TORKOL-4160 file (C-alpha; in steps of 0.2 Angstrom, whole numbers, padded with zeros to 4 digits, m for minus):
446
<pt num="1" X="0028" Y="0093" Z="m0110"/>
<pt num="2" X="0045" Y="0098" Z="m0102"/>
<pt num="3" X="0055" Y="0085" Z="m0094"/>
<pt num="4" X="0055" Y="0094" Z="m0077"/>
<pt num="5" X="0036" Y="0092" Z="m0075"/>
<pt num="6" X="0035" Y="0075" Z="m0083"/>
<pt num="7" X="0047" Y="0068" Z="m0071"/>
<pt num="8" X="0038" Y="0076" Z="m0056"/>
<pt num="9" X="0022" Y="0068" Z="m0062"/>
<pt num="10" X="0031" Y="0051" Z="m0064"/>
<pt num="11" X="0036" Y="0052" Z="m0046"/>
<pt num="12" X="0019" Y="0056" Z="m0040"/>
<pt num="13" X="0011" Y="0042" Z="m0050"/>
<pt num="14" X="0024" Y="0030" Z="m0042"/>
<pt num="15" X="0019" Y="0036" Z="m0025"/>
<pt num="16" X="0001" Y="0032" Z="m0029"/>
<pt num="17" X="m0005" Y="0049" Z="m0032"/>
<pt num="18" X="m0016" Y="0046" Z="m0048"/>
<pt num="19" X="m0012" Y="0061" Z="m0059"/>
<pt num="20" X="m0023" Y="0059" Z="m0074"/>
<pt num="21" X="m0019" Y="0064" Z="m0092"/>
<pt num="22" X="m0031" Y="0079" Z="m0090"/>
<pt num="23" X="m0023" Y="0084" Z="m0074"/>
<pt num="24" X="m0006" Y="0083" Z="m0082"/>
<pt num="25" X="m0012" Y="0095" Z="m0096"/>
<pt num="26" X="m0018" Y="0107" Z="m0083"/>
<pt num="27" X="m0002" Y="0106" Z="m0073"/>
<pt num="28" X="0007" Y="0110" Z="m0090"/>
<pt num="29" X="m0004" Y="0126" Z="m0092"/>
<pt num="30" X="m0001" Y="0130" Z="m0074"/>
<pt num="31" X="0018" Y="0130" Z="m0076"/>
<pt num="32" X="0016" Y="0140" Z="m0092"/>
<pt num="33" X="0008" Y="0154" Z="m0081"/>
<pt num="34" X="0018" Y="0153" Z="m0065"/>
<pt num="35" X="0035" Y="0148" Z="m0071"/>
<pt num="36" X="0048" Y="0140" Z="m0060"/>
<pt num="37" X="0056" Y="0155" Z="m0052"/>
<pt num="38" X="0044" Y="0156" Z="m0037"/>
<pt num="39" X="0044" Y="0139" Z="m0030"/>
<pt num="40" X="0031" Y="0141" Z="m0016"/>
<pt num="41" X="0019" Y="0149" Z="m0029"/>
<pt num="42" X="0022" Y="0135" Z="m0041"/>
<pt num="43" X="0020" Y="0122" Z="m0027"/>
<pt num="44" X="0003" Y="0129" Z="m0021"/>
<pt num="45" X="m0003" Y="0131" Z="m0039"/>
<pt num="46" X="0002" Y="0113" Z="m0044"/>
<pt num="47" X="m0005" Y="0106" Z="m0028"/>
<pt num="48" X="m0023" Y="0112" Z="m0033"/>
<pt num="49" X="m0021" Y="0103" Z="m0049"/>
<pt num="50" X="m0013" Y="0087" Z="m0045"/>
<pt num="51" X="m0018" Y="0082" Z="m0027"/>
<pt num="52" X="m0036" Y="0079" Z="m0022"/>
<pt num="53" X="m0036" Y="0071" Z="m0004"/>
<pt num="54" X="m0027" Y="0076" Z="0011"/>
<pt num="55" X="m0016" Y="0060" Z="0010"/>
<pt num="56" X="m0011" Y="0065" Z="m0008"/>
<pt num="57" X="m0007" Y="0083" Z="m0003"/>
<pt num="58" X="0005" Y="0077" Z="0010"/>
<pt num="59" X="0013" Y="0065" Z="m0003"/>
<pt num="60" X="0014" Y="0079" Z="m0016"/>
<pt num="61" X="0022" Y="0092" Z="m0003"/>
<pt num="62" X="0035" Y="0079" Z="0002"/>
<pt num="63" X="0040" Y="0074" Z="m0016"/>
<pt num="64" X="0039" Y="0092" Z="m0023"/>
<pt num="65" X="0052" Y="0098" Z="m0009"/>
<pt num="66" X="0063" Y="0083" Z="m0013"/>
<pt num="67" X="0062" Y="0085" Z="m0032"/>
<pt num="68" X="0066" Y="0103" Z="m0032"/>
<pt num="69" X="0080" Y="0101" Z="m0019"/>
<pt num="70" X="0093" Y="0102" Z="m0032"/>
<pt num="71" X="0102" Y="0119" Z="m0034"/>
<pt num="72" X="0103" Y="0120" Z="m0053"/>
<pt num="73" X="0092" Y="0130" Z="m0064"/>
<pt num="74" X="0075" Y="0120" Z="m0065"/>
<pt num="75" X="0074" Y="0126" Z="m0083"/>
<pt num="76" X="0090" Y="0116" Z="m0087"/>
<pt num="77" X="0086" Y="0102" Z="m0100"/>
<pt num="78" X="0096" Y="0087" Z="m0095"/>
<pt num="79" X="0096" Y="0079" Z="m0113"/>
<pt num="80" X="0104" Y="0094" Z="m0121"/>
<pt num="81" X="0123" Y="0092" Z="m0124"/>
<pt num="82" X="0135" Y="0106" Z="m0119"/>
<pt num="83" X="0144" Y="0117" Z="m0132"/>
<pt num="84" X="0136" Y="0116" Z="m0149"/>
<pt num="85" X="0124" Y="0102" Z="m0145"/>
<pt num="86" X="0133" Y="0088" Z="m0154"/>
<pt num="87" X="0136" Y="0072" Z="m0144"/>
<pt num="88" X="0153" Y="0072" Z="m0136"/>
<pt num="89" X="0166" Y="0058" Z="m0137"/>
<pt num="90" X="0172" Y="0049" Z="m0121"/>
<pt num="91" X="0189" Y="0059" Z="m0122"/>
<pt num="92" X="0179" Y="0076" Z="m0123"/>
<pt num="93" X="0168" Y="0071" Z="m0109"/>
<pt num="94" X="0183" Y="0066" Z="m0098"/>
<pt num="95" X="0192" Y="0083" Z="m0103"/>
<pt num="96" X="0176" Y="0093" Z="m0098"/>
<pt num="97" X="0175" Y="0083" Z="m0082"/>
<pt num="98" X="0193" Y="0087" Z="m0078"/>
<pt num="99" X="0191" Y="0105" Z="m0081"/>
<pt num="100" X="0176" Y="0106" Z="m0070"/>
<pt num="101" X="0185" Y="0097" Z="m0056"/>
<pt num="102" X="0201" Y="0109" Z="m0058"/>
<pt num="103" X="0190" Y="0125" Z="m0059"/>
<pt num="104" X="0178" Y="0119" Z="m0045"/>
<pt num="105" X="0163" Y="0122" Z="m0056"/>
<pt num="106" X="0150" Y="0114" Z="m0044"/>
<pt num="107" X="0135" Y="0120" Z="m0055"/>
<pt num="108" X="0143" Y="0112" Z="m0071"/>
<pt num="109" X="0146" Y="0096" Z="m0061"/>
<pt num="110" X="0128" Y="0096" Z="m0055"/>
<pt num="111" X="0122" Y="0099" Z="m0073"/>
<pt num="112" X="0133" Y="0085" Z="m0079"/>
<pt num="113" X="0126" Y="0073" Z="m0066"/>
<pt num="114" X="0108" Y="0078" Z="m0071"/>
<pt num="115" X="0112" Y="0074" Z="m0089"/>
<pt num="116" X="0121" Y="0057" Z="m0085"/>
<pt num="117" X="0107" Y="0052" Z="m0073"/>
<pt num="118" X="0095" Y="0054" Z="m0088"/>
<pt num="119" X="0106" Y="0044" Z="m0099"/>
<pt num="120" X="0107" Y="0029" Z="m0087"/>
<pt num="121" X="0088" Y="0030" Z="m0082"/>
<pt num="122" X="0091" Y="0034" Z="m0064"/>
<pt num="123" X="0073" Y="0039" Z="m0062"/>
<pt num="124" X="0069" Y="0021" Z="m0064"/>
<pt num="125" X="0078" Y="0016" Z="m0048"/>
<pt num="126" X="0067" Y="0005" Z="m0037"/>
<pt num="127" X="0079" Y="m0002" Z="m0023"/>
<pt num="128" X="0092" Y="0007" Z="m0012"/>
<pt num="129" X="0104" Y="m0007" Z="m0017"/>
<pt num="130" X="0105" Y="0000" Z="m0034"/>
<pt num="131" X="0113" Y="0017" Z="m0028"/>
<pt num="132" X="0131" Y="0012" Z="m0030"/>
<pt num="133" X="0128" Y="0003" Z="m0047"/>
<pt num="134" X="0119" Y="0018" Z="m0054"/>
<pt num="135" X="0131" Y="0031" Z="m0047"/>
<pt num="136" X="0146" Y="0022" Z="m0055"/>
<pt num="137" X="0136" Y="0021" Z="m0072"/>
<pt num="138" X="0133" Y="0040" Z="m0071"/>
<pt num="139" X="0151" Y="0044" Z="m0068"/>
<pt num="140" X="0157" Y="0033" Z="m0082"/>
<pt num="141" X="0144" Y="0042" Z="m0093"/>
<pt num="142" X="0153" Y="0058" Z="m0087"/>
<pt num="143" X="0170" Y="0052" Z="m0092"/>
<pt num="144" X="0177" Y="0045" Z="m0075"/>
<pt num="145" X="0184" Y="0029" Z="m0083"/>
<pt num="146" X="0195" Y="0039" Z="m0094"/>
<pt num="147" X="0201" Y="0050" Z="m0080"/>
<pt num="148" X="0205" Y="0034" Z="m0070"/>
<pt num="149" X="0215" Y="0027" Z="m0084"/>
<pt num="150" X="0225" Y="0044" Z="m0084"/>
<pt num="151" X="0227" Y="0043" Z="m0065"/>
<pt num="152" X="0234" Y="0025" Z="m0066"/>
<pt num="153" X="0246" Y="0030" Z="m0080"/>
<pt num="154" X="0252" Y="0045" Z="m0069"/>
<pt num="155" X="0255" Y="0033" Z="m0055"/>
<pt num="156" X="0266" Y="0022" Z="m0066"/>
<pt num="157" X="0277" Y="0036" Z="m0071"/>
<pt num="158" X="0282" Y="0036" Z="m0053"/>
<pt num="159" X="0289" Y="0054" Z="m0054"/>
<pt num="160" X="0285" Y="0067" Z="m0040"/>
<pt num="161" X="0274" Y="0079" Z="m0051"/>
<pt num="162" X="0265" Y="0064" Z="m0059"/>
<pt num="163" X="0262" Y="0056" Z="m0042"/>
<pt num="164" X="0255" Y="0073" Z="m0035"/>
<pt num="165" X="0243" Y="0075" Z="m0050"/>
<pt num="166" X="0238" Y="0057" Z="m0048"/>
<pt num="167" X="0234" Y="0059" Z="m0030"/>
<pt num="168" X="0224" Y="0075" Z="m0034"/>
<pt num="169" X="0214" Y="0065" Z="m0047"/>
<pt num="170" X="0211" Y="0051" Z="m0034"/>
<pt num="171" X="0205" Y="0063" Z="m0021"/>
<pt num="172" X="0193" Y="0071" Z="m0034"/>
<pt num="173" X="0187" Y="0054" Z="m0039"/>
<pt num="174" X="0182" Y="0050" Z="m0021"/>
<pt num="175" X="0173" Y="0066" Z="m0020"/>
<pt num="176" X="0164" Y="0063" Z="m0036"/>
<pt num="177" X="0159" Y="0046" Z="m0031"/>
<pt num="178" X="0151" Y="0053" Z="m0015"/>
<pt num="179" X="0142" Y="0067" Z="m0024"/>
<pt num="180" X="0135" Y="0054" Z="m0037"/>
<pt num="181" X="0129" Y="0042" Z="m0023"/>
<pt num="182" X="0121" Y="0057" Z="m0014"/>
<pt num="183" X="0113" Y="0062" Z="m0031"/>
<pt num="184" X="0106" Y="0044" Z="m0034"/>
<pt num="185" X="0100" Y="0044" Z="m0016"/>
<pt num="186" X="0090" Y="0059" Z="m0018"/>
<pt num="187" X="0082" Y="0051" Z="m0034"/>
<pt num="188" X="0078" Y="0035" Z="m0024"/>
<pt num="189" X="0069" Y="0046" Z="m0012"/>
<pt num="190" X="0059" Y="0054" Z="m0026"/>
<pt num="191" X="0056" Y="0039" Z="m0037"/>
<pt num="192" X="0061" Y="0023" Z="m0028"/>
<pt num="193" X="0055" Y="0023" Z="m0010"/>
<pt num="194" X="0037" Y="0021" Z="m0016"/>
<pt num="195" X="0041" Y="0007" Z="m0028"/>
<pt num="196" X="0051" Y="m0002" Z="m0014"/>
<pt num="197" X="0036" Y="0000" Z="m0002"/>
<pt num="198" X="0024" Y="m0007" Z="m0015"/>
<pt num="199" X="0036" Y="m0022" Z="m0018"/>
<pt num="200" X="0036" Y="m0025" Z="0001"/>
<pt num="201" X="0018" Y="m0023" Z="0003"/>
<pt num="202" X="0014" Y="m0035" Z="m0012"/>
<pt num="203" X="0026" Y="m0048" Z="m0003"/>
<pt num="204" X="0017" Y="m0046" Z="0014"/>
<pt num="205" X="0000" Y="m0047" Z="0006"/>
<pt num="206" X="0005" Y="m0065" Z="0000"/>
<pt num="207" X="0015" Y="m0070" Z="0015"/>
<pt num="208" X="0008" Y="m0081" Z="0029"/>
<pt num="209" X="0002" Y="m0070" Z="0043"/>
<pt num="210" X="0011" Y="m0081" Z="0056"/>
<pt num="211" X="0028" Y="m0078" Z="0047"/>
<pt num="212" X="0027" Y="m0059" Z="0048"/>
<pt num="213" X="0038" Y="m0051" Z="0061"/>
<pt num="214" X="0034" Y="m0037" Z="0073"/>
<pt num="215" X="0045" Y="m0025" Z="0063"/>
<pt num="216" X="0032" Y="m0026" Z="0049"/>
<pt num="217" X="0017" Y="m0023" Z="0060"/>
<pt num="218" X="0016" Y="m0004" Z="0055"/>
<pt num="219" X="0016" Y="m0009" Z="0037"/>
<pt num="220" X="0003" Y="m0023" Z="0039"/>
<pt num="221" X="m0008" Y="m0010" Z="0049"/>
<pt num="222" X="m0008" Y="0001" Z="0033"/>
<pt num="223" X="m0011" Y="m0014" Z="0022"/>
<pt num="224" X="m0026" Y="m0020" Z="0032"/>
<pt num="225" X="m0033" Y="m0002" Z="0033"/>
<pt num="226" X="m0031" Y="0001" Z="0014"/>
<pt num="227" X="m0040" Y="m0016" Z="0011"/>
<pt num="228" X="m0054" Y="m0010" Z="0022"/>
<pt num="229" X="m0056" Y="0006" Z="0013"/>
<pt num="230" X="m0055" Y="m0003" Z="m0004"/>
<pt num="231" X="m0069" Y="m0014" Z="0001"/>
<pt num="232" X="m0079" Y="0000" Z="0007"/>
<pt num="233" X="m0077" Y="0010" Z="m0009"/>
<pt num="234" X="m0080" Y="m0005" Z="m0020"/>
<pt num="235" X="m0097" Y="m0011" Z="m0012"/>
<pt num="236" X="m0103" Y="0007" Z="m0010"/>
<pt num="237" X="m0102" Y="0009" Z="m0029"/>
<pt num="238" X="m0111" Y="m0008" Z="m0031"/>
<pt num="239" X="m0125" Y="m0002" Z="m0020"/>
<pt num="240" X="m0127" Y="0014" Z="m0029"/>
<pt num="241" X="m0128" Y="0005" Z="m0046"/>
<pt num="242" X="m0140" Y="m0007" Z="m0040"/>
<pt num="243" X="m0151" Y="0004" Z="m0030"/>
<pt num="244" X="m0161" Y="0010" Z="m0045"/>
<pt num="245" X="m0167" Y="m0008" Z="m0049"/>
<pt num="246" X="m0176" Y="m0012" Z="m0065"/>
<pt num="247" X="m0188" Y="m0002" Z="m0075"/>
<pt num="248" X="m0207" Y="m0005" Z="m0069"/>
<pt num="249" X="m0216" Y="m0003" Z="m0086"/>
<pt num="250" X="m0233" Y="m0003" Z="m0079"/>
<pt num="251" X="m0230" Y="0010" Z="m0066"/>
<pt num="252" X="m0221" Y="0021" Z="m0079"/>
<pt num="253" X="m0235" Y="0020" Z="m0091"/>
<pt num="254" X="m0248" Y="0025" Z="m0078"/>
<pt num="255" X="m0237" Y="0039" Z="m0071"/>
<pt num="256" X="m0236" Y="0046" Z="m0089"/>
<pt num="257" X="m0254" Y="0044" Z="m0095"/>
<pt num="258" X="m0256" Y="0063" Z="m0094"/>
<pt num="259" X="m0241" Y="0066" Z="m0106"/>
<pt num="260" X="m0249" Y="0055" Z="m0120"/>
<pt num="261" X="m0238" Y="0041" Z="m0115"/>
<pt num="262" X="m0221" Y="0050" Z="m0117"/>
<pt num="263" X="m0211" Y="0043" Z="m0102"/>
<pt num="264" X="m0206" Y="0060" Z="m0093"/>
<pt num="265" X="m0206" Y="0051" Z="m0077"/>
<pt num="266" X="m0198" Y="0033" Z="m0075"/>
<pt num="267" X="m0203" Y="0021" Z="m0061"/>
<pt num="268" X="m0191" Y="0008" Z="m0055"/>
<pt num="269" X="m0194" Y="m0009" Z="m0047"/>
<pt num="270" X="m0183" Y="m0011" Z="m0032"/>
<pt num="271" X="m0178" Y="m0026" Z="m0023"/>
<pt num="272" X="m0176" Y="m0024" Z="m0004"/>
<pt num="273" X="m0159" Y="m0029" Z="0001"/>
<pt num="274" X="m0153" Y="m0033" Z="0018"/>
<pt num="275" X="m0139" Y="m0023" Z="0026"/>
<pt num="276" X="m0123" Y="m0032" Z="0030"/>
<pt num="277" X="m0124" Y="m0039" Z="0048"/>
<pt num="278" X="m0109" Y="m0048" Z="0055"/>
<pt num="279" X="m0104" Y="m0057" Z="0071"/>
<pt num="280" X="m0086" Y="m0060" Z="0072"/>
<pt num="281" X="m0079" Y="m0073" Z="0084"/>
<pt num="282" X="m0060" Y="m0072" Z="0086"/>
<pt num="283" X="m0049" Y="m0085" Z="0094"/>
<pt num="284" X="m0034" Y="m0076" Z="0103"/>
<pt num="285" X="m0027" Y="m0091" Z="0112"/>
<pt num="286" X="m0009" Y="m0096" Z="0114"/>
<pt num="287" X="m0010" Y="m0108" Z="0099"/>
<pt num="288" X="m0014" Y="m0093" Z="0087"/>
<pt num="289" X="m0004" Y="m0080" Z="0096"/>
<pt num="290" X="0005" Y="m0073" Z="0081"/>
<pt num="291" X="m0011" Y="m0074" Z="0070"/>
<pt num="292" X="m0023" Y="m0066" Z="0082"/>
<pt num="293" X="m0015" Y="m0049" Z="0081"/>
<pt num="294" X="m0019" Y="m0048" Z="0063"/>
<pt num="295" X="m0036" Y="m0055" Z="0066"/>
<pt num="296" X="m0040" Y="m0041" Z="0078"/>
<pt num="297" X="m0032" Y="m0028" Z="0066"/>
<pt num="298" X="m0044" Y="m0035" Z="0053"/>
<pt num="299" X="m0059" Y="m0033" Z="0065"/>
<pt num="300" X="m0054" Y="m0016" Z="0069"/>
<pt num="301" X="m0054" Y="m0011" Z="0051"/>
<pt num="302" X="m0070" Y="m0020" Z="0047"/>
<pt num="303" X="m0079" Y="m0007" Z="0057"/>
<pt num="304" X="m0076" Y="0005" Z="0043"/>
<pt num="305" X="m0083" Y="m0007" Z="0030"/>
<pt num="306" X="m0098" Y="m0016" Z="0039"/>
<pt num="307" X="m0111" Y="m0004" Z="0047"/>
<pt num="308" X="m0118" Y="m0018" Z="0059"/>
<pt num="309" X="m0104" Y="m0029" Z="0066"/>
<pt num="310" X="m0102" Y="m0036" Z="0084"/>
<pt num="311" X="m0085" Y="m0043" Z="0088"/>
<pt num="312" X="m0080" Y="m0056" Z="0101"/>
<pt num="313" X="m0064" Y="m0063" Z="0107"/>
<pt num="314" X="m0059" Y="m0079" Z="0118"/>
<pt num="315" X="m0047" Y="m0091" Z="0124"/>
<pt num="316" X="m0059" Y="m0100" Z="0135"/>
<pt num="317" X="m0072" Y="m0087" Z="0141"/>
<pt num="318" X="m0080" Y="m0076" Z="0127"/>
<pt num="319" X="m0079" Y="m0057" Z="0129"/>
<pt num="320" X="m0087" Y="m0044" Z="0118"/>
<pt num="321" X="m0074" Y="m0032" Z="0111"/>
<pt num="322" X="m0085" Y="m0021" Z="0100"/>
<pt num="323" X="m0084" Y="m0006" Z="0111"/>
<pt num="324" X="m0065" Y="m0007" Z="0112"/>
<pt num="325" X="m0063" Y="m0008" Z="0093"/>
<pt num="326" X="m0074" Y="0007" Z="0091"/>
<pt num="327" X="m0068" Y="0018" Z="0105"/>
<pt num="328" X="m0049" Y="0015" Z="0106"/>
<pt num="329" X="m0034" Y="0017" Z="0095"/>
<pt num="330" X="m0030" Y="0001" Z="0086"/>
<pt num="331" X="m0014" Y="m0002" Z="0097"/>
<pt num="332" X="m0022" Y="0001" Z="0113"/>
<pt num="333" X="m0037" Y="m0010" Z="0108"/>
<pt num="334" X="m0026" Y="m0025" Z="0103"/>
<pt num="335" X="m0016" Y="m0023" Z="0120"/>
<pt num="336" X="m0032" Y="m0022" Z="0130"/>
<pt num="337" X="m0041" Y="m0037" Z="0121"/>
<pt num="338" X="m0025" Y="m0048" Z="0122"/>
<pt num="339" X="m0023" Y="m0044" Z="0140"/>
<pt num="340" X="m0041" Y="m0048" Z="0145"/>
<pt num="341" X="m0045" Y="m0063" Z="0133"/>
<pt num="342" X="m0029" Y="m0068" Z="0125"/>
<pt num="343" X="m0015" Y="m0081" Z="0127"/>
<pt num="344" X="m0025" Y="m0093" Z="0138"/>
<pt num="345" X="m0030" Y="m0112" Z="0135"/>
<pt num="346" X="m0042" Y="m0113" Z="0121"/>
<pt num="347" X="m0060" Y="m0120" Z="0124"/>
<pt num="348" X="m0071" Y="m0118" Z="0109"/>
<pt num="349" X="m0085" Y="m0127" Z="0119"/>
<pt num="350" X="m0085" Y="m0114" Z="0133"/>
<pt num="351" X="m0084" Y="m0099" Z="0120"/>
<pt num="352" X="m0099" Y="m0106" Z="0111"/>
<pt num="353" X="m0109" Y="m0109" Z="0127"/>
<pt num="354" X="m0105" Y="m0091" Z="0132"/>
<pt num="355" X="m0112" Y="m0085" Z="0115"/>
<pt num="356" X="m0127" Y="m0095" Z="0117"/>
<pt num="357" X="m0131" Y="m0089" Z="0135"/>
<pt num="358" X="m0126" Y="m0071" Z="0133"/>
<pt num="359" X="m0127" Y="m0065" Z="0115"/>
<pt num="360" X="m0138" Y="m0076" Z="0106"/>
<pt num="361" X="m0150" Y="m0062" Z="0101"/>
<pt num="362" X="m0136" Y="m0055" Z="0090"/>
<pt num="363" X="m0139" Y="m0069" Z="0078"/>
<pt num="364" X="m0154" Y="m0069" Z="0066"/>
<pt num="365" X="m0157" Y="m0074" Z="0048"/>
<pt num="366" X="m0148" Y="m0058" Z="0042"/>
<pt num="367" X="m0132" Y="m0062" Z="0051"/>
<pt num="368" X="m0116" Y="m0069" Z="0044"/>
<pt num="369" X="m0105" Y="m0077" Z="0058"/>
<pt num="370" X="m0087" Y="m0077" Z="0055"/>
<pt num="371" X="m0076" Y="m0089" Z="0066"/>
<pt num="372" X="m0058" Y="m0085" Z="0066"/>
<pt num="373" X="m0047" Y="m0098" Z="0073"/>
<pt num="374" X="m0038" Y="m0115" Z="0072"/>
<pt num="375" X="m0052" Y="m0126" Z="0080"/>
<pt num="376" X="m0040" Y="m0133" Z="0092"/>
<pt num="377" X="m0050" Y="m0136" Z="0109"/>
<pt num="378" X="m0038" Y="m0145" Z="0120"/>
<pt num="379" X="m0048" Y="m0161" Z="0119"/>
<pt num="380" X="m0063" Y="m0152" Z="0128"/>
<pt num="381" X="m0081" Y="m0154" Z="0123"/>
<pt num="382" X="m0083" Y="m0143" Z="0107"/>
<pt num="383" X="m0102" Y="m0141" Z="0109"/>
<pt num="384" X="m0106" Y="m0147" Z="0092"/>
<pt num="385" X="m0125" Y="m0145" Z="0097"/>
<pt num="386" X="m0123" Y="m0126" Z="0099"/>
<pt num="387" X="m0113" Y="m0126" Z="0082"/>
<pt num="388" X="m0128" Y="m0134" Z="0074"/>
<pt num="389" X="m0140" Y="m0122" Z="0081"/>
<pt num="390" X="m0129" Y="m0108" Z="0075"/>
<pt num="391" X="m0129" Y="m0115" Z="0058"/>
<pt num="392" X="m0148" Y="m0116" Z="0058"/>
<pt num="393" X="m0151" Y="m0098" Z="0065"/>
<pt num="394" X="m0138" Y="m0088" Z="0055"/>
<pt num="395" X="m0139" Y="m0083" Z="0037"/>
<pt num="396" X="m0121" Y="m0090" Z="0035"/>
<pt num="397" X="m0107" Y="m0097" Z="0045"/>
<pt num="398" X="m0090" Y="m0095" Z="0038"/>
<pt num="399" X="m0074" Y="m0102" Z="0047"/>
<pt num="400" X="m0057" Y="m0095" Z="0043"/>
<pt num="401" X="m0043" Y="m0106" Z="0048"/>
<pt num="402" X="m0025" Y="m0101" Z="0048"/>
<pt num="403" X="m0019" Y="m0119" Z="0047"/>
<pt num="404" X="m0017" Y="m0129" Z="0031"/>
<pt num="405" X="m0031" Y="m0142" Z="0027"/>
<pt num="406" X="m0018" Y="m0156" Z="0029"/>
<pt num="407" X="m0017" Y="m0152" Z="0048"/>
<pt num="408" X="m0036" Y="m0152" Z="0050"/>
<pt num="409" X="m0042" Y="m0166" Z="0062"/>
<pt num="410" X="m0024" Y="m0169" Z="0068"/>
<pt num="411" X="m0021" Y="m0169" Z="0087"/>
<pt num="412" X="m0034" Y="m0159" Z="0096"/>
<pt num="413" X="m0041" Y="m0151" Z="0080"/>
<pt num="414" X="m0060" Y="m0151" Z="0080"/>
<pt num="415" X="m0062" Y="m0144" Z="0062"/>
<pt num="416" X="m0069" Y="m0159" Z="0054"/>
<pt num="417" X="m0083" Y="m0160" Z="0067"/>
<pt num="418" X="m0087" Y="m0141" Z="0065"/>
<pt num="419" X="m0086" Y="m0142" Z="0046"/>
<pt num="420" X="m0103" Y="m0149" Z="0043"/>
<pt num="421" X="m0111" Y="m0134" Z="0051"/>
<pt num="422" X="m0102" Y="m0121" Z="0042"/>
<pt num="423" X="m0108" Y="m0114" Z="0025"/>
<pt num="424" X="m0090" Y="m0111" Z="0021"/>
<pt num="425" X="m0074" Y="m0117" Z="0029"/>
<pt num="426" X="m0058" Y="m0110" Z="0021"/>
<pt num="427" X="m0039" Y="m0110" Z="0025"/>
<pt num="428" X="m0035" Y="m0091" Z="0027"/>
<pt num="429" X="m0017" Y="m0086" Z="0031"/>
<pt num="430" X="m0014" Y="m0071" Z="0021"/>
<pt num="431" X="m0021" Y="m0053" Z="0019"/>
<pt num="432" X="m0026" Y="m0057" Z="0001"/>
<pt num="433" X="m0036" Y="m0072" Z="0008"/>
<pt num="434" X="m0045" Y="m0061" Z="0021"/>
<pt num="435" X="m0049" Y="m0048" Z="0007"/>
<pt num="436" X="m0057" Y="m0061" Z="m0004"/>
<pt num="437" X="m0068" Y="m0068" Z="0010"/>
<pt num="438" X="m0074" Y="m0051" Z="0016"/>
<pt num="439" X="m0078" Y="m0047" Z="m0002"/>
<pt num="440" X="m0088" Y="m0062" Z="m0004"/>
<pt num="441" X="m0098" Y="m0059" Z="0012"/>
<pt num="442" X="m0102" Y="m0041" Z="0007"/>
<pt num="443" X="m0107" Y="m0047" Z="m0010"/>
<pt num="444" X="m0120" Y="m0059" Z="m0003"/>
<pt num="445" X="m0130" Y="m0044" Z="0004"/>
<pt num="446" X="m0131" Y="m0035" Z="m0013"/>
């Protein structure tokens, strides 16, 4: 497979466009038919082979345009040495570089940079901070170090002609450094941005939600949304696999009596499974102000995963927020909910009382209740009696607390009193923690 197409496929895979081996072979056959001359025709043809979803097509279009933004012949083979194809010495490369500089051979310099970029592995760039280092290594590969030694020697001669030539070399050196950095910058856009983004996302997935700044909110929103889609896809596949059930031998034999016992028609014994039904109660009070935005983001995304979910938020009085999460954009929904219910003085007892009076019919033996909060109730009555009723009436009660267990029961924390009436009480401070818990909840309905 030619290196031009191979590197494009590598860039797509780094950017989470899953180009399979079969699709790579199809892409190679496509290039054999279309060639590289008509870029738009090539782009449209490869897009039908390598990009499936709308998101993948958008990524493909962006990377294709970046990748083919170079001005040299796309059929140029970077690992082919100039001249007779024999490897050049450092002196020969320096001499070639000097000739290209003096003659203003921009195409030759671009081809030399492509070749040097392959030599130093510039396509493996992951962080923008590597730009200067890789640019310098490329230029050394092209023979710049030998030219710098010649420039220093000319300065030492201290004659007018030598100083003029040295100044010209120094000016060419500065221009080359700029071109090399620009070249590596383009390679970073093609190969490195997605890798950097993945690194940052991996870091955020394992970071405490309370430690994440506002500048990372957009990235966190994408993370949580992707998590929801991943869970939805995962449990949809599980349901499809389990829907068939186990073979019912007696019914199969009766159904095929007319075929001399040959099982043309199979009958399956299916177990009735409850659909996931969730009531989520989210503390949005001052004590969990930083955490509550992410909890609301999670509730917003869960609407894609759980077909039957009712969501509530409270500081003191409990408000149902299901309609806001379903009908509004995520940013507008969070602003509205925090304005109406957030940042007040926490009262878990009042919130449980409101649930008991206004929305108790939402809870039955199919319902999993998720409590999201730190359990700090400002020394008010936590209404443990209602918590006991909730435990007895629901399928499961799960409490996710942003605080470490060492803090449970300190100050106004009522977590130890709530714990006996929870089927699961777990510290939950990262996106990974949230995903594991929701995965466990969905699995309990399968």
